C-alpha positions, 0 to 999 in steps of 0.5 A: 870475218864472216857475214855476221861480222858485217851485219853487226858493222852495218847494224851499228853504223860502224862505218869508219871505212865510208868516205864522205866524198867522192874518191879523188883517185877516181876523179883524176884517173877514170878518164884514162880508161877511155870509156864511152859514157854509156859503158856499164861499170861494176862496183864490187863491195860498194857499200853506200859509196858516193863514187857510184853517184859520180860514175852515174853522173858521167853517164855510165850504167852502174852495177853496185854489189854489196853483201849488206842489204842495209847498205843497199837500203841506205844508198837507195833511200838517199836518192829520190828516184823510184826503185824497182825490186826483185829477188833472184836466188840469194840476191836481192836486186834493186833498180834505180835509174841507171843503177842496179844495186845487188845485195848479196855475195858477189860470187853469186852473180851470173856470168851473163850479167858480168859479161855485159860489164865494160869496166870495174871500179875497185877501191874497196873490194880487193883490200877488204878481202883476206889473202885466202880469198883474193886469188878466188876473187881475181880468178872469178873476175877474169873468168866472167869479164869479157876480153878488153874489159878494164879496171881501175884498182886502188890499193893501200899499204899501211906501215903496220898490218891491220887485223880488219879491213882494209888490208894491205895490198902491194903492187907485187900482190896485184901482179901475182893476182891479175898478171896472168889475165890482165895487162897492168899499168901503175898510174900513180903512187903516193906516200901520205903523211901518215905513212900509208902508201896508195897506188892506182892501177889500170888493168885490161883483160887479156884473151884467152884466159890463163889456166885456173879453176875457181873453188866451189866455196870461193864466195864464203868470205867476201865482204864490203867496205866503202 
């Protein structure tokens, strides 16, 4: 799945992945991160998720990132506050209140921007990435986030593997991807009636960074679900 695939998905409003309400795991477990209200939160591959509204209502500053410019436009248009725009290399930036919505490849974000992030909320990013890209994404976050930064990660495993996002993601894979650079705690595990298993993890960035190198072309396949 490349950029053109997601452009078609958003153009055709084929947004079965979009949740019409705030994620219940976010509401239940976010307080476990024990963040100050003014903390800065990164929401990678955010789509037009209502979860960002909830995080803003908690007093946080939010950086939402999505490959789709239409996702950015749709989200901002649903809110009455004025918007200020700018472009930075391949990224299209839009500020609205305490939200910065970046349309572009998450791998192209500047490290100084990510160094200011106190926490990451990932319900839709890692599960949207194919396995070939996940290691690059996990290492990218580890390289950019400051020690002590936290993450709330929601994963899923369906009885049958999917050929399109969201992809299955197991607890063992989470440990393989993040265990070297983050302390990991499983907060919740449940099996739904449809057989899908959902798990919620809290991660905290360790110091120092474990050895690793991010390939130059790491960002080519990152995409979005919300």
